[in-house]
All heavy atoms as TSV, in Angstrom:
chain	resi	resn	atom	element	x	y	z
A	1	VAL	N	N	103.026	168.694	80.743
A	1	VAL	CA	C	103.507	167.763	81.756
A	1	VAL	C	C	104.054	168.561	82.936
A	1	VAL	O	O	104.784	169.536	82.753
A	1	VAL	CB	C	104.590	166.832	81.183
A	1	VAL	CG1	C	105.147	165.928	82.256
A	1	VAL	CG2	C	104.038	166.018	80.037
A	2	PHE	N	N	103.685	168.150	84.152
A	2	PHE	CA	C	104.117	168.809	85.373
A	2	PHE	C	C	104.853	167.802	86.256
A	2	PHE	O	O	104.741	166.598	86.062
A	2	PHE	CB	C	102.912	169.388	86.121
A	2	PHE	CG	C	102.275	170.524	85.383
A	2	PHE	CD1	C	101.363	170.291	84.362
A	2	PHE	CD2	C	102.605	171.832	85.701
A	2	PHE	CE1	C	100.785	171.336	83.671
A	2	PHE	CE2	C	102.031	172.885	85.012
A	2	PHE	CZ	C	101.116	172.638	83.997
A	3	THR	N	N	105.577	168.304	87.252
A	3	THR	CA	C	106.373	167.452	88.119
A	3	THR	C	C	105.857	167.514	89.552
A	3	THR	O	O	105.605	168.593	90.082
A	3	THR	CB	C	107.856	167.902	88.095
A	3	THR	OG1	O	108.313	167.889	86.748
A	3	THR	CG2	C	108.723	166.985	88.923
A	4	CYS	N	N	105.729	166.358	90.173
A	4	CYS	CA	C	105.325	166.265	91.571
A	4	CYS	C	C	106.421	166.883	92.447
A	4	CYS	O	O	107.607	166.580	92.276
A	4	CYS	CB	C	105.107	164.799	91.952
A	4	CYS	SG	S	104.811	164.518	93.708
A	5	ASP	N	N	106.025	167.746	93.369
A	5	ASP	CA	C	106.991	168.387	94.266
A	5	ASP	C	C	107.629	167.409	95.243
A	5	ASP	O	O	108.699	167.670	95.781
A	5	ASP	CB	C	106.315	169.505	95.081
A	5	ASP	CG	C	105.975	170.717	94.232
A	5	ASP	OD1	O	106.553	170.876	93.139
A	5	ASP	OD2	O	105.122	171.518	94.673
A	6	LYS	N	N	107.009	166.266	95.461
A	6	LYS	CA	C	107.501	165.295	96.444
A	6	LYS	C	C	108.437	164.258	95.823
A	6	LYS	O	O	109.511	164.022	96.333
A	6	LYS	CB	C	106.305	164.607	97.108
A	6	LYS	CG	C	106.642	163.711	98.236
A	6	LYS	CD	C	106.683	164.491	99.523
A	6	LYS	CE	C	106.860	163.513	100.672
A	6	LYS	NZ	N	107.511	164.128	101.791
A	7	CYS	N	N	108.022	163.656	94.697
A	7	CYS	CA	C	108.801	162.552	94.121
A	7	CYS	C	C	109.413	162.870	92.757
A	7	CYS	O	O	110.111	162.040	92.194
A	7	CYS	CB	C	107.938	161.303	94.002
A	7	CYS	SG	S	106.643	161.406	92.730
A	8	ASP	N	N	109.115	164.048	92.215
A	8	ASP	CA	C	109.625	164.477	90.904
A	8	ASP	C	C	109.082	163.678	89.726
A	8	ASP	O	O	109.588	163.754	88.621
A	8	ASP	CB	C	111.155	164.472	90.863
A	8	ASP	CG	C	111.757	165.511	91.788
A	8	ASP	OD1	O	111.137	166.577	91.991
A	8	ASP	OD2	O	112.855	165.262	92.336
A	9	LYS	N	N	108.033	162.896	89.956
A	9	LYS	CA	C	107.384	162.135	88.879
A	9	LYS	C	C	106.660	163.118	87.960
A	9	LYS	O	O	106.029	164.058	88.415
A	9	LYS	CB	C	106.400	161.159	89.506
A	9	LYS	CG	C	105.613	160.312	88.549
A	9	LYS	CD	C	104.769	159.328	89.373
A	9	LYS	CE	C	103.499	158.977	88.674
A	9	LYS	NZ	N	102.671	158.076	89.511
A	10	GLU	N	N	106.745	162.894	86.667
A	10	GLU	CA	C	106.054	163.737	85.699
A	10	GLU	C	C	104.625	163.230	85.509
A	10	GLU	O	O	104.409	162.039	85.278
A	10	GLU	CB	C	106.802	163.751	84.370
A	10	GLU	CG	C	108.122	164.476	84.452
A	10	GLU	CD	C	108.820	164.589	83.107
A	10	GLU	OE1	O	108.356	163.969	82.122
A	10	GLU	OE2	O	109.831	165.295	83.037
A	11	VAL	N	N	103.669	164.145	85.671
A	11	VAL	CA	C	102.257	163.794	85.551
A	11	VAL	C	C	101.525	164.914	84.827
A	11	VAL	O	O	102.016	166.033	84.724
A	11	VAL	CB	C	101.604	163.551	86.931
A	11	VAL	CG1	C	102.205	162.339	87.615
A	11	VAL	CG2	C	101.719	164.755	87.816
A	12	ASP	N	N	100.318	164.604	84.360
A	12	ASP	CA	C	99.477	165.631	83.763
A	12	ASP	C	C	99.003	166.591	84.843
A	12	ASP	O	O	98.872	166.219	86.013
A	12	ASP	CB	C	98.260	165.003	83.083
A	12	ASP	CG	C	98.630	164.200	81.853
A	12	ASP	OD1	O	99.628	164.548	81.191
A	12	ASP	OD2	O	97.911	163.228	81.566
A	13	GLU	N	N	98.716	167.811	84.454
A	13	GLU	CA	C	98.267	168.828	85.411
A	13	GLU	C	C	97.030	168.351	86.179
A	13	GLU	O	O	96.898	168.603	87.387
A	13	GLU	CB	C	97.962	170.132	84.683
A	13	GLU	CG	C	97.500	171.244	85.590
A	13	GLU	CD	C	97.201	172.530	84.853
A	13	GLU	OE1	O	97.077	172.521	83.604
A	13	GLU	OE2	O	97.096	173.566	85.528
A	14	ASP	N	N	96.127	167.652	85.522
A	14	ASP	CA	C	94.899	167.165	86.159
A	14	ASP	C	C	95.170	166.135	87.253
A	14	ASP	O	O	94.306	165.876	88.090
A	14	ASP	CB	C	93.961	166.551	85.123
A	14	ASP	CG	C	93.423	167.589	84.151
A	14	ASP	OD1	O	93.473	168.800	84.462
A	14	ASP	OD2	O	92.948	167.192	83.070
A	15	ASP	N	N	96.359	165.544	87.240
A	15	ASP	CA	C	96.698	164.511	88.217
A	15	ASP	C	C	97.459	165.058	89.418
A	15	ASP	O	O	97.834	164.302	90.310
A	15	ASP	CB	C	97.518	163.400	87.552
A	15	ASP	CG	C	96.693	162.638	86.523
A	15	ASP	OD1	O	95.469	162.521	86.719
A	15	ASP	OD2	O	97.271	162.178	85.527
A	16	LEU	N	N	97.711	166.374	89.447
A	16	LEU	CA	C	98.375	166.990	90.590
A	16	LEU	C	C	97.343	167.495	91.589
A	16	LEU	O	O	96.276	167.967	91.219
A	16	LEU	CB	C	99.245	168.170	90.141
A	16	LEU	CG	C	100.553	167.844	89.446
A	16	LEU	CD1	C	101.252	169.128	89.023
A	16	LEU	CD2	C	101.478	167.031	90.344
A	17	ILE	N	N	97.669	167.400	92.858
A	17	ILE	CA	C	96.812	167.893	93.925
A	17	ILE	C	C	97.555	169.020	94.626
A	17	ILE	O	O	98.704	168.857	95.033
A	17	ILE	CB	C	96.473	166.757	94.914
A	17	ILE	CG1	C	95.765	165.627	94.174
A	17	ILE	CG2	C	95.632	167.289	96.072
A	17	ILE	CD1	C	95.645	164.355	94.978
A	18	ASP	N	N	96.896	170.164	94.765
A	18	ASP	CA	C	97.488	171.325	95.432
A	18	ASP	C	C	97.238	171.211	96.934
A	18	ASP	O	O	96.111	171.232	97.391
A	18	ASP	CB	C	96.860	172.607	94.891
A	18	ASP	CG	C	97.438	173.869	95.510
A	18	ASP	OD1	O	98.320	173.775	96.390
A	18	ASP	OD2	O	96.996	174.956	95.121
A	19	VAL	N	N	98.316	171.057	97.687
A	19	VAL	CA	C	98.224	170.997	99.146
A	19	VAL	C	C	99.030	172.172	99.690
A	19	VAL	O	O	100.255	172.114	99.780
A	19	VAL	CB	C	98.772	169.668	99.700
A	19	VAL	CG1	C	98.608	169.614	101.214
A	19	VAL	CG2	C	98.119	168.479	99.047
A	20	ASN	N	N	98.326	173.255	99.997
A	20	ASN	CA	C	98.962	174.454	100.543
A	20	ASN	C	C	100.133	174.930	99.688
A	20	ASN	O	O	101.186	175.278	100.192
A	20	ASN	CB	C	99.425	174.202	101.981
A	20	ASN	CG	C	98.295	173.793	102.875
A	20	ASN	OD1	O	97.192	174.322	102.787
A	20	ASN	ND2	N	98.541	172.828	103.739
A	21	GLY	N	N	99.959	174.907	98.377
A	21	GLY	CA	C	100.992	175.390	97.459
A	21	GLY	C	C	101.991	174.339	97.028
A	21	GLY	O	O	102.851	174.606	96.198
A	22	ASN	N	N	101.907	173.144	97.576
A	22	ASN	CA	C	102.748	172.027	97.140
A	22	ASN	C	C	101.910	171.180	96.193
A	22	ASN	O	O	100.805	170.765	96.546
A	22	ASN	CB	C	103.198	171.168	98.332
A	22	ASN	CG	C	104.112	171.904	99.258
A	22	ASN	OD1	O	105.061	172.527	98.826
A	22	ASN	ND2	N	103.815	171.852	100.544
A	23	PHE	N	N	102.442	170.936	95.018
A	23	PHE	CA	C	101.719	170.160	94.014
A	23	PHE	C	C	102.268	168.744	93.990
A	23	PHE	O	O	103.423	168.531	93.650
A	23	PHE	CB	C	101.830	170.832	92.647
A	23	PHE	CG	C	101.136	172.160	92.614
A	23	PHE	CD1	C	101.821	173.321	92.908
A	23	PHE	CD2	C	99.786	172.239	92.333
A	23	PHE	CE1	C	101.176	174.548	92.903
A	23	PHE	CE2	C	99.128	173.462	92.333
A	23	PHE	CZ	C	99.833	174.617	92.613
A	24	VAL	N	N	101.431	167.792	94.419
A	24	VAL	CA	C	101.867	166.408	94.541
A	24	VAL	C	C	100.993	165.495	93.704
A	24	VAL	O	O	99.828	165.783	93.460
A	24	VAL	CB	C	101.870	165.946	96.012
A	24	VAL	CG1	C	102.871	166.734	96.834
A	24	VAL	CG2	C	100.491	166.045	96.629
A	25	CYS	N	N	101.572	164.372	93.291
A	25	CYS	CA	C	100.820	163.376	92.527
A	25	CYS	C	C	99.891	162.613	93.467
A	25	CYS	O	O	100.009	162.691	94.699
A	25	CYS	CB	C	101.770	162.427	91.799
A	25	CYS	SG	S	102.763	161.358	92.870
A	26	GLN	N	N	98.974	161.866	92.898
A	26	GLN	CA	C	97.997	161.107	93.681
A	26	GLN	C	C	98.678	160.124	94.626
A	26	GLN	O	O	98.276	159.990	95.780
A	26	GLN	CB	C	97.035	160.375	92.739
A	26	GLN	CG	C	95.911	159.657	93.457
A	26	GLN	CD	C	94.906	160.606	94.092
A	26	GLN	OE1	O	94.609	161.659	93.560
A	26	GLN	NE2	N	94.390	160.228	95.241
A	27	ASP	N	N	99.709	159.434	94.143
A	27	ASP	CA	C	100.405	158.450	94.980
A	27	ASP	C	C	101.029	159.109	96.208
A	27	ASP	O	O	100.886	158.609	97.325
A	27	ASP	CB	C	101.489	157.717	94.180
A	27	ASP	CG	C	100.914	156.795	93.121
A	27	ASP	OD1	O	99.739	156.381	93.259
A	27	ASP	OD2	O	101.638	156.490	92.157
A	28	CYS	N	N	101.720	160.233	96.006
A	28	CYS	CA	C	102.350	160.933	97.130
A	28	CYS	C	C	101.306	161.501	98.079
A	28	CYS	O	O	101.502	161.492	99.297
A	28	CYS	CB	C	103.272	162.048	96.634
A	28	CYS	SG	S	104.803	161.416	95.912
A	29	PHE	N	N	100.185	161.967	97.526
A	29	PHE	CA	C	99.125	162.478	98.383
A	29	PHE	C	C	98.609	161.372	99.297
A	29	PHE	O	O	98.495	161.546	100.509
A	29	PHE	CB	C	97.977	163.055	97.557
A	29	PHE	CG	C	96.885	163.633	98.411
A	29	PHE	CD1	C	96.975	164.925	98.885
A	29	PHE	CD2	C	95.786	162.863	98.759
A	29	PHE	CE1	C	95.982	165.457	99.699
A	29	PHE	CE2	C	94.786	163.385	99.558
A	29	PHE	CZ	C	94.885	164.681	100.036
A	30	GLU	N	N	98.311	160.219	98.725
A	30	GLU	CA	C	97.758	159.111	99.508
A	30	GLU	C	C	98.729	158.609	100.572
A	30	GLU	O	O	98.317	158.191	101.644
A	30	GLU	CB	C	97.335	157.971	98.586
A	30	GLU	CG	C	96.120	158.323	97.758
A	30	GLU	CD	C	95.734	157.253	96.751
A	30	GLU	OE1	O	96.345	156.150	96.761
A	30	GLU	OE2	O	94.825	157.518	95.943
A	31	GLU	N	N	100.038	158.680	100.287
A	31	GLU	CA	C	101.046	158.212	101.232
A	31	GLU	C	C	101.357	159.237	102.326
A	31	GLU	O	O	101.750	158.855	103.431
A	31	GLU	CB	C	102.353	157.884	100.498
A	31	GLU	CG	C	102.298	156.648	99.658
A	31	GLU	CD	C	103.610	156.397	98.928
A	31	GLU	OE1	O	104.670	156.829	99.436
A	31	GLU	OE2	O	103.566	155.780	97.857
A	32	ASN	N	N	101.214	160.533	102.029
A	32	ASN	CA	C	101.741	161.559	102.915
A	32	ASN	C	C	100.754	162.568	103.466
A	32	ASN	O	O	101.112	163.364	104.345
A	32	ASN	CB	C	102.845	162.344	102.178
A	32	ASN	CG	C	103.999	161.468	101.790
A	32	ASN	OD1	O	104.774	161.056	102.638
A	32	ASN	ND2	N	104.106	161.137	100.511
A	33	TYR	N	N	99.517	162.572	102.975
A	33	TYR	CA	C	98.563	163.610	103.376
A	33	TYR	C	C	97.227	163.001	103.786
A	33	TYR	O	O	96.841	161.930	103.326
A	33	TYR	CB	C	98.349	164.607	102.234
A	33	TYR	CG	C	99.593	165.373	101.902
A	33	TYR	CD1	C	100.487	164.901	100.946
A	33	TYR	CD2	C	99.901	166.561	102.546
A	33	TYR	CE1	C	101.646	165.589	100.646
A	33	TYR	CE2	C	101.068	167.259	102.258
A	33	TYR	CZ	C	101.933	166.764	101.301
A	33	TYR	OH	O	103.089	167.445	101.011
A	34	THR	N	N	96.536	163.730	104.658
A	34	THR	CA	C	95.232	163.313	105.164
A	34	THR	C	C	94.338	164.535	105.259
A	34	THR	O	O	94.806	165.629	105.568
A	34	THR	CB	C	95.378	162.681	106.566
A	34	THR	OG1	O	96.276	161.573	106.484
A	34	THR	CG2	C	94.051	162.215	107.119
A	35	TYR	N	N	93.055	164.344	105.009
A	35	TYR	CA	C	92.084	165.425	105.187
A	35	TYR	C	C	91.652	165.486	106.650
A	35	TYR	O	O	91.383	164.455	107.269
A	35	TYR	CB	C	90.849	165.205	104.307
A	35	TYR	CG	C	91.099	165.438	102.846
A	35	TYR	CD1	C	91.204	164.377	101.963
A	35	TYR	CD2	C	91.226	166.727	102.351
A	35	TYR	CE1	C	91.442	164.589	100.607
A	35	TYR	CE2	C	91.462	166.952	101.000
A	35	TYR	CZ	C	91.561	165.880	100.141
A	35	TYR	OH	O	91.803	166.089	98.806
A	36	CYS	N	N	91.589	166.685	107.188
A	36	CYS	CA	C	91.085	166.905	108.539
A	36	CYS	C	C	89.581	166.641	108.541
A	36	CYS	O	O	88.857	167.147	107.681
A	36	CYS	CB	C	91.371	168.338	108.986
A	36	CYS	SG	S	90.638	168.775	110.580
A	37	ALA	N	N	89.111	165.862	109.501
A	37	ALA	CA	C	87.695	165.510	109.586
A	37	ALA	C	C	86.822	166.702	109.959
A	37	ALA	O	O	85.623	166.689	109.713
A	37	ALA	CB	C	87.500	164.394	110.603
A	38	SER	N	N	87.420	167.743	110.515
A	38	SER	CA	C	86.635	168.900	110.949
A	38	SER	C	C	86.595	170.000	109.892
A	38	SER	O	O	85.527	170.380	109.437
A	38	SER	CB	C	87.190	169.451	112.260
A	38	SER	OG	O	86.409	170.520	112.723
A	39	CYS	N	N	87.758	170.492	109.466
A	39	CYS	CA	C	87.781	171.614	108.520
A	39	CYS	C	C	87.813	171.181	107.063
A	39	CYS	O	O	87.528	171.965	106.165
A	39	CYS	CB	C	88.948	172.552	108.815
A	39	CYS	SG	S	90.584	171.873	108.473
A	40	GLY	N	N	88.202	169.916	106.803
A	40	GLY	CA	C	88.212	169.399	105.445
A	40	GLY	C	C	89.454	169.725	104.639
A	40	GLY	O	O	89.577	169.306	103.497
A	41	ASN	N	N	90.401	170.450	105.227
A	41	ASN	CA	C	91.638	170.781	104.522
A	41	ASN	C	C	92.616	169.613	104.599
A	41	ASN	O	O	92.574	168.818	105.539
A	41	ASN	CB	C	92.282	172.029	105.125
A	41	ASN	CG	C	91.454	173.269	104.892
A	41	ASN	OD1	O	90.851	173.437	103.831
A	41	ASN	ND2	N	91.393	174.144	105.873
A	42	ALA	N	N	93.508	169.526	103.611
A	42	ALA	CA	C	94.514	168.469	103.588
A	42	ALA	C	C	95.767	168.938	104.319
A	42	ALA	O	O	96.187	170.089	104.177
A	42	ALA	CB	C	94.863	168.104	102.148
A	43	PHE	N	N	96.351	168.030	105.102
A	43	PHE	CA	C	97.564	168.323	105.858
A	43	PHE	C	C	98.519	167.149	105.732
A	43	PHE	O	O	98.097	166.004	105.550
A	43	PHE	CB	C	97.235	168.532	107.343
A	43	PHE	CG	C	96.433	169.770	107.606
A	43	PHE	CD1	C	95.055	169.728	107.574
A	43	PHE	CD2	C	97.061	170.971	107.861
A	43	PHE	CE1	C	94.300	170.863	107.803
A	43	PHE	CE2	C	96.320	172.116	108.094
A	43	PHE	CZ	C	94.940	172.068	108.067
A	44	HIS	N	N	99.817	167.442	105.878
A	44	HIS	CA	C	100.814	166.374	105.903
A	44	HIS	C	C	100.503	165.487	107.106
A	44	HIS	O	O	100.045	165.965	108.149
A	44	HIS	CB	C	102.231	166.960	106.015
A	44	HIS	CG	C	103.279	165.934	105.754
A	44	HIS	ND1	N	103.723	165.078	106.732
A	44	HIS	CD2	C	103.941	165.608	104.619
A	44	HIS	CE1	C	104.639	164.276	106.223
A	44	HIS	NE2	N	104.782	164.565	104.939
A	45	ASN	N	N	100.741	164.202	106.975
A	45	ASN	CA	C	100.432	163.267	108.057
A	45	ASN	C	C	101.105	163.642	109.377
A	45	ASN	O	O	100.579	163.334	110.445
A	45	ASN	CB	C	100.810	161.843	107.651
A	45	ASN	CG	C	99.893	161.298	106.589
A	45	ASN	OD1	O	98.768	161.755	106.406
A	45	ASN	ND2	N	100.371	160.307	105.861
A	46	ASP	N	N	102.255	164.303	109.317
A	46	ASP	CA	C	102.940	164.736	110.542
A	46	ASP	C	C	102.145	165.809	111.288
A	46	ASP	O	O	102.373	166.034	112.472
A	46	ASP	CB	C	104.337	165.285	110.217
A	46	ASP	CG	C	105.294	164.209	109.729
A	46	ASP	OD1	O	105.020	163.007	109.947
A	46	ASP	OD2	O	106.324	164.564	109.129
A	47	ASP	N	N	101.229	166.481	110.591
A	47	ASP	CA	C	100.457	167.567	111.180
A	47	ASP	C	C	99.017	167.162	111.506
A	47	ASP	O	O	98.180	168.009	111.781
A	47	ASP	CB	C	100.447	168.773	110.231
A	47	ASP	CG	C	101.848	169.303	109.987
A	47	ASP	OD1	O	102.662	169.286	110.920
A	47	ASP	OD2	O	102.132	169.722	108.855
A	48	ILE	N	N	98.740	165.871	111.472
A	48	ILE	CA	C	97.402	165.336	111.760
A	48	ILE	C	C	97.507	164.402	112.956
A	48	ILE	O	O	98.459	163.640	113.082
A	48	ILE	CB	C	96.855	164.550	110.535
A	48	ILE	CG1	C	96.480	165.493	109.407
A	48	ILE	CG2	C	95.687	163.671	110.917
A	48	ILE	CD1	C	95.155	166.210	109.577
A	49	GLN	N	N	96.523	164.489	113.840
A	49	GLN	CA	C	96.465	163.566	114.970
A	49	GLN	C	C	95.114	162.875	114.994
A	49	GLN	O	O	94.114	163.428	114.537
A	49	GLN	CB	C	96.695	164.312	116.276
A	49	GLN	CG	C	98.092	164.859	116.385
A	49	GLN	CD	C	98.406	165.318	117.799
A	49	GLN	OE1	O	97.717	164.953	118.743
A	49	GLN	NE2	N	99.444	166.101	117.927
A	50	GLN	N	N	95.098	161.680	115.537
A	50	GLN	CA	C	93.860	160.916	115.669
A	50	GLN	C	C	93.257	161.185	117.042
A	50	GLN	O	O	93.890	160.942	118.063
A	50	GLN	CB	C	94.138	159.415	115.509
A	50	GLN	CG	C	94.650	159.015	114.141
A	50	GLN	CD	C	93.619	159.229	113.063
A	50	GLN	OE1	O	92.443	158.943	113.227
A	50	GLN	NE2	N	94.065	159.739	111.929
A	51	ILE	N	N	92.050	161.725	117.064
A	51	ILE	CA	C	91.316	161.981	118.300
A	51	ILE	C	C	89.957	161.301	118.164
A	51	ILE	O	O	89.193	161.618	117.252
A	51	ILE	CB	C	91.122	163.497	118.557
A	51	ILE	CG1	C	92.456	164.253	118.523
A	51	ILE	CG2	C	90.350	163.726	119.852
A	51	ILE	CD1	C	93.381	163.979	119.677
A	52	ASP	N	N	89.668	160.377	119.040
A	52	ASP	CA	C	88.393	159.649	119.014
A	52	ASP	C	C	88.083	159.077	117.633
A	52	ASP	O	O	86.949	159.126	117.165
A	52	ASP	CB	C	87.243	160.555	119.461
A	52	ASP	CG	C	87.379	161.021	120.901
A	52	ASP	OD1	O	87.969	160.273	121.709
A	52	ASP	OD2	O	86.906	162.121	121.208
A	53	GLY	N	N	89.122	158.563	116.949
A	53	GLY	CA	C	88.935	157.953	115.639
A	53	GLY	C	C	88.818	158.930	114.484
A	53	GLY	O	O	88.522	158.531	113.362
A	54	ASN	N	N	89.049	160.233	114.756
A	54	ASN	CA	C	88.964	161.255	113.716
A	54	ASN	C	C	90.343	161.846	113.457
A	54	ASN	O	O	91.093	162.100	114.401
A	54	ASN	CB	C	88.019	162.383	114.149
A	54	ASN	CG	C	86.602	161.908	114.277
A	54	ASN	OD1	O	85.957	161.618	113.285
A	54	ASN	ND2	N	86.116	161.797	115.502
A	55	SER	N	N	90.660	162.084	112.198
A	55	SER	CA	C	91.908	162.750	111.818
A	55	SER	C	C	91.695	164.248	111.917
A	55	SER	O	O	90.837	164.799	111.224
A	55	SER	CB	C	92.299	162.390	110.377
A	55	SER	OG	O	92.456	161.002	110.242
A	56	LEU	N	N	92.468	164.913	112.791
A	56	LEU	CA	C	92.281	166.347	113.015
A	56	LEU	C	C	93.597	167.102	112.920
A	56	LEU	O	O	94.636	166.623	113.384
A	56	LEU	CB	C	91.668	166.592	114.398
A	56	LEU	CG	C	90.295	165.983	114.645
A	56	LEU	CD1	C	89.925	166.096	116.114
A	56	LEU	CD2	C	89.252	166.673	113.783
A	57	CYS	N	N	93.516	168.318	112.353
A	57	CYS	CA	C	94.677	169.198	112.293
A	57	CYS	C	C	94.845	169.877	113.655
A	57	CYS	O	O	93.949	169.840	114.503
A	57	CYS	CB	C	94.522	170.238	111.181
A	57	CYS	SG	S	93.244	171.478	111.476
A	58	VAL	N	N	95.969	170.515	113.865
A	58	VAL	CA	C	96.277	171.162	115.138
A	58	VAL	C	C	95.219	172.191	115.520
A	58	VAL	O	O	94.771	172.235	116.665
A	58	VAL	CB	C	97.676	171.814	115.076
A	58	VAL	CG1	C	97.971	172.599	116.338
A	58	VAL	CG2	C	98.740	170.754	114.865
A	59	ASP	N	N	94.795	173.020	114.572
A	59	ASP	CA	C	93.805	174.049	114.869
A	59	ASP	C	C	92.468	173.440	115.290
A	59	ASP	O	O	91.829	173.919	116.222
A	59	ASP	CB	C	93.589	174.971	113.661
A	59	ASP	CG	C	94.813	175.835	113.385
A	59	ASP	OD1	O	95.601	176.093	114.322
A	59	ASP	OD2	O	94.976	176.246	112.226
A	60	CYS	N	N	92.042	172.391	114.639
A	60	CYS	CA	C	90.736	171.801	114.920
A	60	CYS	C	C	90.752	170.963	116.202
A	60	CYS	O	O	89.699	170.789	116.822
A	60	CYS	CB	C	90.261	170.970	113.738
A	60	CYS	SG	S	89.816	171.996	112.315
A	61	ILE	N	N	91.923	170.477	116.612
A	61	ILE	CA	C	91.999	169.724	117.862
A	61	ILE	C	C	91.534	170.600	119.019
A	61	ILE	O	O	90.789	170.164	119.889
A	61	ILE	CB	C	93.428	169.202	118.110
A	61	ILE	CG1	C	93.728	168.062	117.136
A	61	ILE	CG2	C	93.597	168.731	119.546
A	61	ILE	CD1	C	95.169	167.608	117.174
A	62	GLN	N	N	91.953	171.871	119.021
A	62	GLN	CA	C	91.552	172.794	120.081
A	62	GLN	C	C	90.034	172.945	120.141
A	62	GLN	O	O	89.446	172.917	121.222
A	62	GLN	CB	C	92.213	174.164	119.866
A	62	GLN	CG	C	93.719	174.133	119.883
A	62	GLN	CD	C	94.290	173.614	121.202
A	62	GLN	OE1	O	93.716	173.824	122.258
A	62	GLN	NE2	N	95.417	172.933	121.137
A	63	GLU	N	N	89.411	173.101	118.991
A	63	GLU	CA	C	87.955	173.231	118.933
A	63	GLU	C	C	87.267	171.926	119.355
A	63	GLU	O	O	86.261	171.940	120.051
A	63	GLU	CB	C	87.496	173.616	117.522
A	63	GLU	CG	C	87.930	174.993	117.101
A	63	GLU	CD	C	87.538	175.287	115.664
A	63	GLU	OE1	O	86.554	174.696	115.170
A	63	GLU	OE2	O	88.210	176.117	115.034
A	64	TRP	N	N	87.825	170.797	118.902
A	64	TRP	CA	C	87.244	169.488	119.179
A	64	TRP	C	C	87.236	169.212	120.684
A	64	TRP	O	O	86.252	168.719	121.234
A	64	TRP	CB	C	88.054	168.423	118.447
A	64	TRP	CG	C	87.441	167.069	118.471
A	64	TRP	CD1	C	87.651	166.108	119.407
A	64	TRP	CD2	C	86.541	166.502	117.515
A	64	TRP	NE1	N	86.936	164.986	119.091
A	64	TRP	CE2	C	86.246	165.200	117.941
A	64	TRP	CE3	C	85.967	166.979	116.349
A	64	TRP	CZ2	C	85.400	164.364	117.236
A	64	TRP	CZ3	C	85.128	166.141	115.652
A	64	TRP	CH2	C	84.849	164.863	116.086
A	65	LEU	N	N	88.374	169.542	121.333
A	65	LEU	CA	C	88.497	169.264	122.757
A	65	LEU	C	C	87.893	170.370	123.620
A	65	LEU	O	O	87.617	170.135	124.803
A	65	LEU	CB	C	89.970	169.075	123.119
A	65	LEU	CG	C	90.664	167.896	122.437
A	65	LEU	CD1	C	92.147	167.886	122.803
A	65	LEU	CD2	C	90.014	166.580	122.818
A	66	GLY	N	N	87.697	171.572	123.001
A	66	GLY	CA	C	87.228	172.786	123.615
A	66	GLY	C	C	86.309	172.655	124.726
A	66	GLY	O	O	86.062	173.200	125.681
């Protein structure tokens, strides 16, 4: 049994998602993280912006607008 880094809920290892070294449960991932449409990596929602209907991380925004 493992613990979600965000909500402290106990879950099986298979139910944890590794987001840049933070291990979160599925519920916390869905509430707080989004995949970048360009690079495919997961980022906290605070680090994602919507550009032309696409969720993009800070690094990919530069390339997108380039």
